[in-house]
C-alpha positions in Angstrom: -2.4 -131.4 -5.3 -4.3 -132.6 -8.4 -7.6 -131.4 -9.6 -9.7 -133.9 -11.5 -13.1 -133.6 -13.4 -15.0 -137.1 -12.4 -18.1 -137.0 -14.6 -17.4 -136.2 -18.4 -19.7 -137.5 -21.2 -18.2 -137.7 -24.5 -19.8 -138.7 -28.0 -21.9 -140.3 -28.4 -23.7 -139.2 -25.1 -22.3 -135.8 -25.3 -21.5 -133.3 -28.2 -17.5 -133.3 -28.1 -15.3 -136.0 -28.4 -13.0 -137.3 -25.7 -10.1 -135.5 -27.1 -11.8 -132.2 -27.4 -12.8 -132.4 -23.7 -9.2 -133.5 -22.6 -8.0 -130.4 -24.4 -10.7 -128.0 -22.9 -9.9 -129.2 -19.4 -6.3 -128.8 -19.7 -6.7 -125.3 -20.9 -8.9 -125.0 -17.6 -6.4 -125.9 -15.4 -7.4 -129.4 -14.6 -4.5 -132.2 -13.9 -7.1 -134.9 -14.9 -10.4 -136.0 -16.1 -12.5 -139.0 -16.1 -14.9 -139.4 -19.1 -17.9 -141.6 -17.5 -20.6 -142.2 -20.2 -23.6 -144.0 -19.1 -23.9 -147.6 -19.6 -26.1 -147.3 -22.7 -23.6 -144.9 -24.4 -20.1 -147.1 -23.5 -18.8 -147.1 -27.3 -17.1 -143.8 -27.1 -15.8 -142.4 -30.1 -12.4 -142.4 -30.8 -11.3 -142.8 -27.1 -7.6 -143.4 -27.6 -7.1 -140.1 -29.3 -7.5 -138.5 -25.9 -4.6 -140.1 -24.6 -2.6 -138.2 -27.2 -3.3 -134.8 -25.1 -0.3 -134.0 -23.2 0.2 -132.9 -19.5 -3.2 -134.2 -18.6 -4.3 -137.5 -17.2 -7.5 -139.1 -19.2 -9.2 -142.1 -17.8 -12.3 -143.8 -18.9 -14.9 -145.0 -16.4 -18.8 -145.9 -16.7 -21.8 -144.4 -15.2 -24.3 -147.5 -14.6 -27.8 -147.1 -15.0 -29.7 -149.9 -13.4 -33.6 -150.4 -13.2 -33.3 -152.6 -10.0 -30.6 -153.9 -7.6 -29.9 -157.3 -9.4 -29.4 -155.8 -12.5 -27.2 -153.0 -10.9 -25.2 -155.8 -9.4 -24.7 -157.5 -12.7 -23.5 -154.5 -14.4 -21.2 -153.6 -11.6 -19.6 -157.1 -11.8 -19.4 -157.3 -15.6 -17.6 -153.6 -15.5 -15.2 -153.5 -12.5 -12.7 -155.5 -14.5 -12.9 -153.1 -17.6 -12.9 -149.7 -15.9 -10.8 -148.3 -13.1 -13.8 -146.0 -12.2 -17.5 -147.1 -11.3 -20.0 -144.6 -10.8 -23.8 -145.4 -10.0 -26.7 -143.1 -11.5 -28.7 -143.2 -8.3 -32.3 -141.5 -7.6 -34.5 -144.1 -6.2 -33.9 -145.6 -2.5 -33.5 -149.2 -3.5 -30.7 -148.3 -6.4 -29.3 -145.9 -4.0 -28.8 -148.4 -1.0 -27.9 -151.2 -3.6 -24.9 -148.9 -4.9 -23.9 -147.8 -1.3 -23.7 -151.6 -0.2 -21.4 -152.7 -3.1 -17.9 -152.4 -2.2 -16.8 -152.3 -6.2 -18.4 -148.7 -6.6 -16.3 -145.9 -6.6 -19.0 -143.1 -6.3 -22.8 -142.9 -6.3 -24.0 -139.8 -8.6 -27.4 -138.0 -8.3 -28.6 -139.5 -5.2 -31.8 -137.3 -4.8 -34.7 -137.7 -6.6 -37.9 -135.6 -6.3 -37.4 -134.1 -2.7 -35.9 -137.2 -1.3 -32.3 -137.1 -0.2 -29.9 -139.9 0.7 -31.2 -142.4 3.4 -29.5 -142.9 6.8 -29.4 -146.7 5.5 -27.7 -145.7 2.4 -25.0 -143.2 4.0 -24.2 -145.9 6.7 -23.4 -148.5 3.9 -21.3 -146.0 2.1 -19.5 -145.2 4.9 -19.0 -149.1 5.7 -17.8 -149.9 2.0 -16.0 -146.4 1.0 -18.3 -145.4 -1.5 -18.1 -141.8 -2.1 -21.1 -139.4 -3.0 -21.0 -137.1 -5.9 -22.2 -133.9 -5.9 -23.5 -132.6 -9.7 -23.2 -128.9 -9.3 -24.6 -128.2 -12.9 -27.9 -127.5 -11.8 -26.5 -124.5 -10.1 -25.4 -123.2 -13.5 -28.7 -124.3 -15.5 -31.4 -123.9 -13.5 -33.1 -120.6 -12.2 -35.7 -119.3 -9.4 -37.4 -121.6 -7.3 -36.6 -124.7 -9.2 -32.7 -124.0 -8.4 -33.3 -122.9 -4.8 -35.3 -126.4 -4.3 -32.3 -128.1 -5.9 -29.7 -126.2 -3.9 -31.8 -127.3 -0.6 -31.2 -131.1 -1.6 -27.5 -130.6 -1.9 -27.2 -129.1 1.5 -29.2 -131.7 3.2 -26.9 -134.3 1.7 -23.8 -132.6 2.6 -25.0 -132.4 6.3 -25.5 -136.1 5.8 -22.1 -136.7 4.5 -20.3 -134.7 7.3 -22.4 -136.9 9.9 -20.9 -140.2 8.7 -17.6 -138.7 7.4 -18.3 -140.0 3.8 -15.8 -139.3 0.8 -17.2 -136.7 -1.7 -16.5 -135.8 -5.1 -18.0 -132.6 -7.2 -18.4 -132.4 -10.8 -20.1 -130.4 -13.6 -21.4 -133.6 -15.3 -20.2 -131.8 -18.5 -21.6 -132.9 -21.9 -19.7 -130.8 -23.8 -16.7 -128.4 -23.4 -18.6 -125.4 -23.1 -20.2 -127.2 -19.9 -16.7 -127.5 -18.3 -15.9 -124.8 -15.6 -12.5 -124.1 -14.0 -11.5 -125.5 -10.7 -11.9 -122.0 -9.4 -15.4 -121.6 -10.7 -16.1 -125.1 -9.4 -14.8 -124.1 -5.9 -17.1 -121.0 -6.0 -20.0 -123.0 -7.0 -19.2 -125.6 -4.4 -18.9 -122.8 -1.4 -22.5 -121.8 -2.5 -23.7 -125.1 -2.2 -22.3 -125.0 1.5 -19.1 -126.9 1.2 -16.2 -125.9 3.1 -12.6 -125.1 1.7 -10.9 -128.0 2.7 -13.8 -130.1 1.7 -13.8 -128.8 -2.0 -9.8 -129.5 -2.2 -10.3 -132.8 -0.8 -13.3 -133.4 -3.6 -11.5 -132.6 -6.5 -8.3 -134.6 -5.4 -10.3 -137.8 -4.6 -10.8 -138.9 -8.2 -6.9 -139.3 -8.8 -6.6 -140.9 -5.8 -9.4 -143.9 -6.6 -7.9 -144.5 -10.0 -4.4 -144.8 -8.5 -5.8 -147.2 -6.0 -7.7 -149.2 -8.5 -5.3 -149.7 -10.8 -2.8 -151.6 -8.6 -2.8 -155.2 -9.1 -3.4 -157.2 -6.0 -2.3 -161.0 -6.1 -3.9 -161.6 -2.9 -4.7 -160.0 0.6 -2.0 -157.5 1.4 0.1 -158.9 -1.7 0.6 -156.4 -4.5 2.2 -156.8 -7.9 4.9 -154.2 -8.5 
């Protein structure tokens, strides 16, 4: 089974280059990483250098930030042909639902905002369109006290909804530097604290690799693949 970190942020958004993140992830035990800067930071510094890091798969995606559903749809249409991994930075109900209703979206990240969680309508759309829900576990590392407890409660509520609708899930630290990264074992421990079961964690860490493999296949038509 391959373990992927699915939502890393490199220079200019983060503080480390893509190659530095790749070296760090390899040392920590990952088989692959996806560097997906937010859409306002898409010009990544020297991205090709990351491909020279041996024994780890490096892929580049994008985490799209849209002000409204129409703008989000335009971004998705433009970026799908350029990136093998499309993530959406959610939060509001309109954006969450628009992301889940779009079949070209791979994962919805940060669906919670304030004290709101993913809605039933968005969850149903995600199930229909096979859009995964991403769980950023970095608040469990950075936050303390009541703020941490509240975020943990939101995560648990989204886990319940994901199970109810049999949604695909991913887990991440959303690292912006090599120091934010955690080993797969540490990420498992954080996920267990959040309420995930062991089998769910294994599947979540393996899912980005499967999605990348599927998205890189070339289809000439319905059921016809270019080999």
